[in-house]
PyMOL commands that place a pseudoatom at each C-alpha (Angstrom):
pseudoatom trace, name=CA, resn=CYS, resi=1, chain=A, elem=C, hetatm=0, pos=[12.542, 5.555, -3.878]
pseudoatom trace, name=CA, resn=ASP, resi=2, chain=A, elem=C, hetatm=0, pos=[10.986, 1.979, -3.946]
pseudoatom trace, name=CA, resn=SER, resi=3, chain=A, elem=C, hetatm=0, pos=[7.665, 3.498, -3.112]
pseudoatom trace, name=CA, resn=ARG, resi=4, chain=A, elem=C, hetatm=0, pos=[7.754, 6.160, -6.080]
pseudoatom trace, name=CA, resn=SER, resi=5, chain=A, elem=C, hetatm=0, pos=[8.853, 3.631, -8.588]
pseudoatom trace, name=CA, resn=LEU, resi=6, chain=A, elem=C, hetatm=0, pos=[6.277, 1.289, -7.317]
pseudoatom trace, name=CA, resn=SER, resi=7, chain=A, elem=C, hetatm=0, pos=[3.463, 4.607, -7.525]
pseudoatom trace, name=CA, resn=ILE, resi=8, chain=A, elem=C, hetatm=0, pos=[4.415, 5.197, -11.689]
pseudoatom trace, name=CA, resn=ALA, resi=9, chain=A, elem=C, hetatm=0, pos=[4.412, 1.428, -11.857]
pseudoatom trace, name=CA, resn=ALA, resi=10, chain=A, elem=C, hetatm=0, pos=[0.714, 1.175, -10.697]
pseudoatom trace, name=CA, resn=ALA, resi=11, chain=A, elem=C, hetatm=0, pos=[-0.031, 4.399, -12.725]
pseudoatom trace, name=CA, resn=SER, resi=12, chain=A, elem=C, hetatm=0, pos=[1.432, 2.339, -16.098]
pseudoatom trace, name=CA, resn=VAL, resi=13, chain=A, elem=C, hetatm=0, pos=[-0.509, -0.175, -15.366]
pseudoatom trace, name=CA, resn=ILE, resi=14, chain=A, elem=C, hetatm=0, pos=[-3.832, 1.171, -14.743]
pseudoatom trace, name=CA, resn=ARG, resi=15, chain=A, elem=C, hetatm=0, pos=[-2.751, 4.273, -18.100]
pseudoatom trace, name=CA, resn=ARG, resi=16, chain=A, elem=C, hetatm=0, pos=[-2.139, 0.935, -19.591]
pseudoatom trace, name=CA, resn=ARG, resi=17, chain=A, elem=C, hetatm=0, pos=[-5.057, 0.245, -22.009]
pseudoatom trace, name=CA, resn=LYS, resi=18, chain=A, elem=C, hetatm=0, pos=[-3.187, -2.589, -25.140]
pseudoatom trace, name=CA, resn=PRO, resi=19, chain=A, elem=C, hetatm=0, pos=[-1.624, -4.960, -23.602]
pseudoatom trace, name=CA, resn=ASN, resi=20, chain=A, elem=C, hetatm=0, pos=[2.308, -4.721, -24.042]
pseudoatom trace, name=CA, resn=ILE, resi=21, chain=A, elem=C, hetatm=0, pos=[3.974, -8.377, -23.082]
pseudoatom trace, name=CA, resn=SER, resi=22, chain=A, elem=C, hetatm=0, pos=[7.470, -7.140, -22.828]
pseudoatom trace, name=CA, resn=ARG, resi=23, chain=A, elem=C, hetatm=0, pos=[6.240, -4.268, -20.591]
pseudoatom trace, name=CA, resn=THR, resi=24, chain=A, elem=C, hetatm=0, pos=[4.068, -6.138, -18.393]
pseudoatom trace, name=CA, resn=ILE, resi=25, chain=A, elem=C, hetatm=0, pos=[7.160, -8.646, -17.738]
pseudoatom trace, name=CA, resn=ARG, resi=26, chain=A, elem=C, hetatm=0, pos=[9.169, -5.678, -16.826]
pseudoatom trace, name=CA, resn=GLU, resi=27, chain=A, elem=C, hetatm=0, pos=[6.564, -4.716, -13.859]
pseudoatom trace, name=CA, resn=ILE, resi=28, chain=A, elem=C, hetatm=0, pos=[5.862, -7.857, -12.492]
pseudoatom trace, name=CA, resn=GLY, resi=29, chain=A, elem=C, hetatm=0, pos=[9.889, -8.205, -12.341]
pseudoatom trace, name=CA, resn=ALA, resi=30, chain=A, elem=C, hetatm=0, pos=[9.972, -4.577, -10.898]
pseudoatom trace, name=CA, resn=PHE, resi=31, chain=A, elem=C, hetatm=0, pos=[7.433, -5.400, -8.609]
pseudoatom trace, name=CA, resn=THR, resi=32, chain=A, elem=C, hetatm=0, pos=[8.975, -8.575, -7.655]
pseudoatom trace, name=CA, resn=ARG, resi=33, chain=A, elem=C, hetatm=0, pos=[12.422, -7.154, -6.799]
pseudoatom trace, name=CA, resn=ILE, resi=34, chain=A, elem=C, hetatm=0, pos=[10.159, -4.086, -4.341]
pseudoatom trace, name=CA, resn=PHE, resi=35, chain=A, elem=C, hetatm=0, pos=[8.282, -6.977, -2.832]
pseudoatom trace, name=CA, resn=LEU, resi=36, chain=A, elem=C, hetatm=0, pos=[11.276, -9.197, -2.107]
pseudoatom trace, name=CA, resn=GLN, resi=37, chain=A, elem=C, hetatm=0, pos=[13.016, -6.087, -0.639]
pseudoatom trace, name=CA, resn=PHE, resi=38, chain=A, elem=C, hetatm=0, pos=[10.059, -5.296, 1.010]
pseudoatom trace, name=CA, resn=VAL, resi=39, chain=A, elem=C, hetatm=0, pos=[10.225, -9.035, 2.707]
pseudoatom trace, name=CA, resn=ALA, resi=40, chain=A, elem=C, hetatm=0, pos=[13.617, -8.854, 3.920]
pseudoatom trace, name=CA, resn=LEU, resi=41, chain=A, elem=C, hetatm=0, pos=[13.466, -5.295, 5.437]
pseudoatom trace, name=CA, resn=THR, resi=42, chain=A, elem=C, hetatm=0, pos=[10.705, -6.749, 7.209]
pseudoatom trace, name=CA, resn=GLN, resi=43, chain=A, elem=C, hetatm=0, pos=[12.598, -10.280, 8.480]
pseudoatom trace, name=CA, resn=SER, resi=44, chain=A, elem=C, hetatm=0, pos=[15.789, -8.170, 10.032]
pseudoatom trace, name=CA, resn=ILE, resi=45, chain=A, elem=C, hetatm=0, pos=[13.309, -5.739, 11.382]
pseudoatom trace, name=CA, resn=PHE, resi=46, chain=A, elem=C, hetatm=0, pos=[12.028, -8.915, 13.193]
pseudoatom trace, name=CA, resn=ILE, resi=47, chain=A, elem=C, hetatm=0, pos=[14.790, -10.678, 13.435]
pseudoatom trace, name=CA, resn=GLN, resi=48, chain=A, elem=C, hetatm=0, pos=[16.140, -7.740, 15.561]
pseudoatom trace, name=CA, resn=GLY, resi=49, chain=A, elem=C, hetatm=0, pos=[12.981, -7.258, 17.425]
pseudoatom trace, name=CA, resn=LYS, resi=50, chain=A, elem=C, hetatm=0, pos=[13.353, -11.338, 18.668]
for i in range(1, 50): cmd.bond("trace and resi %d" % i, "trace and resi %d" % (i + 1))
show_as sticks, trace
zoom trace
């Protein structure tokens, strides 16, 4: 689900020609949310591995 939404956001970024501030802010928020989820998942795996 996360990778799919990430690819959709990346495709929309590539497709976009004219800057759209609100859409850019929303995309940045989505990327941040996915990145934080990834970091939390990595940390939990690292802690369990220890």
